[in-house]
Backbone as CSV, one residue per row, in Angstrom:
resi,resn,N_x,N_y,N_z,CA_x,CA_y,CA_z,C_x,C_y,C_z
1,MET,-22.772,31.450,-40.957,-22.358,29.759,-40.461,-21.802,28.722,-41.479
2,SER,-20.475,27.983,-41.402,-19.635,26.945,-41.866,-20.997,26.102,-42.328
3,GLU,-19.893,25.023,-42.689,-20.840,22.878,-42.900,-20.962,22.741,-41.219
4,LEU,-22.058,22.065,-40.896,-22.078,21.689,-40.231,-22.089,19.543,-40.623
5,ILE,-21.442,19.318,-40.023,-20.655,18.358,-39.834,-20.906,16.693,-38.661
6,LYS,-21.094,15.861,-39.456,-21.000,15.638,-38.233,-20.618,14.940,-37.030
7,ILE,-20.822,14.214,-35.539,-19.590,14.106,-34.527,-17.779,13.353,-34.723
8,GLY,-18.192,12.426,-35.716,-16.969,11.851,-36.250,-16.545,12.908,-36.925
9,LYS,-16.627,13.283,-38.057,-15.755,14.032,-38.710,-15.262,15.617,-37.985
10,MET,-16.023,15.533,-36.727,-15.715,17.254,-36.273,-14.378,16.579,-35.214
11,ALA,-15.068,15.256,-34.753,-13.858,15.058,-33.799,-12.237,15.121,-34.448
12,GLU,-12.230,13.962,-36.258,-10.872,13.541,-36.448,-10.595,15.396,-36.991
13,LEU,-10.986,16.326,-37.185,-10.217,17.532,-37.561,-9.777,17.970,-36.092
14,ALA,-10.947,17.697,-35.238,-9.993,18.611,-34.206,-8.813,17.405,-33.833
15,GLY,-9.190,16.202,-33.580,-8.118,16.023,-32.917,-8.129,15.673,-32.197
16,VAL,-9.410,14.462,-31.778,-9.839,14.252,-30.093,-10.522,13.706,-30.213
17,ARG,-11.243,12.887,-29.767,-11.944,11.565,-29.727,-13.294,12.147,-28.958
18,ILE,-14.274,11.488,-29.745,-16.227,11.396,-30.207,-16.484,11.994,-29.006
19,SER,-15.919,11.062,-27.384,-15.992,11.083,-26.552,-15.931,12.543,-26.157
20,THR,-15.615,12.746,-26.073,-14.935,14.472,-25.760,-15.802,14.913,-26.181
21,ILE,-15.945,15.461,-27.127,-17.315,16.258,-28.039,-18.511,15.896,-27.389
22,ARG,-18.120,14.768,-27.207,-19.531,14.580,-26.017,-19.660,15.011,-25.062
23,TYR,-18.854,15.666,-24.081,-18.365,16.104,-22.702,-18.767,16.957,-22.589
24,TYR,-17.533,17.895,-23.820,-17.618,19.184,-24.015,-18.661,19.591,-24.763
25,THR,-19.826,18.792,-25.575,-21.310,18.840,-25.157,-21.770,19.656,-24.242
26,ASP,-22.075,18.354,-23.026,-22.983,17.810,-21.864,-22.298,18.801,-21.515
27,ILE,-21.402,20.078,-20.813,-20.989,20.567,-20.266,-21.329,22.417,-20.497
28,GLY,-21.207,22.201,-22.446,-21.620,23.032,-22.611,-20.615,24.318,-23.505
29,LEU,-18.696,23.576,-23.176,-18.173,23.828,-24.245,-18.355,24.804,-25.542
30,VAL,-18.892,23.645,-26.262,-19.365,23.201,-27.793,-21.323,23.524,-27.785
31,LYS,-21.727,23.797,-29.079,-22.879,23.202,-29.058,-22.799,22.654,-30.129
32,VAL,-24.263,21.903,-30.229,-25.122,20.945,-31.008,-25.611,22.374,-32.008
33,ALA,-25.242,22.419,-33.495,-25.818,23.256,-34.203,-27.073,22.708,-34.579
34,ASP,-27.049,21.436,-35.321,-28.485,20.847,-35.755,-28.567,19.319,-35.068
35,THR,-29.696,19.149,-35.186,-30.050,17.670,-35.458,-30.024,16.843,-37.159
36,THR,-29.598,15.779,-37.463,-30.716,15.217,-38.219,-31.831,14.668,-37.806
37,PRO,-32.916,14.384,-38.750,-33.842,13.516,-38.574,-34.051,12.197,-37.669
38,GLY,-32.733,11.975,-37.995,-32.104,10.710,-36.999,-31.350,10.786,-36.145
39,GLY,-31.547,12.286,-35.035,-30.845,12.738,-34.237,-29.881,12.547,-34.207
40,GLN,-29.051,12.664,-34.742,-27.917,12.483,-35.139,-27.387,14.302,-35.177
41,LYS,-26.194,14.537,-34.423,-25.958,15.762,-33.655,-25.002,16.409,-35.088
42,LEU,-24.971,17.186,-35.451,-24.462,18.206,-35.909,-24.058,19.491,-35.522
43,PHE,-22.336,19.495,-36.285,-22.246,21.003,-35.645,-21.464,21.328,-36.398
44,ASP,-20.818,23.323,-36.323,-21.256,23.700,-36.998,-19.508,23.377,-37.472
45,SER,-18.476,23.594,-38.624,-17.729,23.050,-38.558,-15.781,24.090,-38.088
46,GLU,-16.304,25.201,-38.821,-15.066,26.567,-38.094,-15.944,26.507,-36.296
47,ASP,-17.061,27.077,-36.638,-17.018,27.288,-34.802,-16.762,26.784,-33.350
48,THR,-17.046,25.612,-34.030,-17.185,23.961,-32.611,-14.655,23.724,-32.930
49,LEU,-14.844,23.903,-34.173,-13.146,23.628,-34.542,-12.098,24.404,-33.501
50,LYS,-12.767,25.967,-33.907,-12.371,27.477,-33.216,-12.229,27.315,-31.944
51,ARG,-13.439,26.148,-30.723,-13.926,26.352,-30.308,-13.110,24.959,-29.404
52,ILE,-12.596,24.179,-29.508,-12.402,23.070,-30.009,-10.934,23.118,-29.540
53,GLN,-9.830,24.114,-30.468,-8.781,24.441,-29.805,-8.359,25.241,-29.382
54,LEU,-9.523,25.991,-28.743,-9.181,26.942,-28.115,-9.422,26.128,-26.757
55,VAL,-10.117,25.299,-26.707,-10.238,23.743,-24.768,-8.422,23.264,-25.176
56,LYS,-8.280,22.948,-26.202,-6.645,22.596,-25.589,-5.855,22.971,-25.534
57,LYS,-5.476,24.850,-26.358,-4.850,25.582,-25.620,-4.442,25.935,-24.466
58,ILE,-5.833,26.512,-24.026,-5.851,27.258,-22.796,-6.129,25.482,-21.657
59,GLY,-6.126,24.999,-22.032,-6.013,23.413,-21.263,-4.868,23.322,-20.944
60,ARG,-3.487,23.854,-21.999,-2.597,23.303,-21.039,-1.510,23.958,-19.877
61,GLN,-2.122,25.218,-19.858,-2.344,25.748,-18.617,-3.089,25.163,-17.119
62,ARG,-3.607,23.991,-16.967,-3.750,23.764,-16.637,-5.076,23.438,-16.030
63,LEU,-5.500,24.604,-16.623,-6.557,25.106,-15.593,-8.068,24.049,-16.179
64,SER,-9.268,24.198,-14.576,-9.888,22.829,-14.752,-11.440,23.527,-16.336
65,LEU,-11.499,22.240,-16.481,-12.536,23.093,-17.700,-13.374,23.428,-17.625
66,ASP,-14.465,24.008,-16.554,-15.119,25.402,-15.684,-14.641,26.645,-16.214
67,THR,-13.279,26.664,-15.625,-12.496,27.705,-15.542,-12.134,28.522,-17.377
68,ILE,-11.967,27.375,-18.058,-11.700,26.849,-19.508,-13.719,27.758,-20.163
69,LYS,-14.364,27.068,-19.663,-15.555,27.264,-20.247,-16.036,28.877,-19.527
70,ASN,-15.661,29.490,-18.847,-15.722,30.905,-18.350,-14.843,31.849,-19.239
71,VAL,-14.106,31.724,-19.297,-12.328,31.761,-20.056,-13.292,32.513,-21.450
72,ILE,-13.932,31.418,-22.083,-14.723,31.613,-23.011,-15.161,31.903,-23.544
73,ASP,-16.380,32.198,-22.577,-17.632,33.220,-22.847,-17.394,34.033,-22.507
74,ASP,-16.352,34.709,-21.042,-15.599,35.983,-21.342,-15.637,36.461,-22.922
75,HIS,-14.780,35.283,-23.552,-13.835,36.064,-24.292,-14.794,36.567,-26.021
76,LYS,-16.348,35.498,-25.862,-16.901,35.514,-27.255,-17.711,36.807,-26.327
77,ASP,-17.618,36.926,-25.459,-19.024,37.514,-25.207,-18.294,39.486,-25.343
78,ALA,-16.415,39.385,-25.232,-16.287,41.167,-25.225,-15.978,41.004,-26.702
79,GLU,-15.951,39.905,-27.958,-16.275,39.799,-28.958,-17.516,40.743,-29.422
80,LEU,-18.419,40.200,-28.968,-20.064,40.697,-29.557,-20.232,42.368,-29.566
81,LYS,-19.424,43.063,-28.420,-19.833,44.371,-27.458,-19.011,45.148,-29.044
C-alpha cells in the first residue's frame, strides 16, 4: 500500500471534486483505506488515483457508473488470477 491521504488531497490529485470521491465511495467505485480517529476518510494514494483515472477514461465511452464499476471489478479480478 502506498501513502494514505485525505479526501481533499485525493480530489486535487485526481482532478475531481470532493463530492465526486464521496459519491464514488458510496457506490463502491473507490474504497476507503482507513479512517482517522476523528472520522476522516483516508485513501490509498496510488490505488485510488488509478481507479479514478480509469473511471474517467472509461466514462468517456458514455457508460453508466454501474457498468464502469463492473468493468473495473472484472479487470481487478483478472489481475488477481
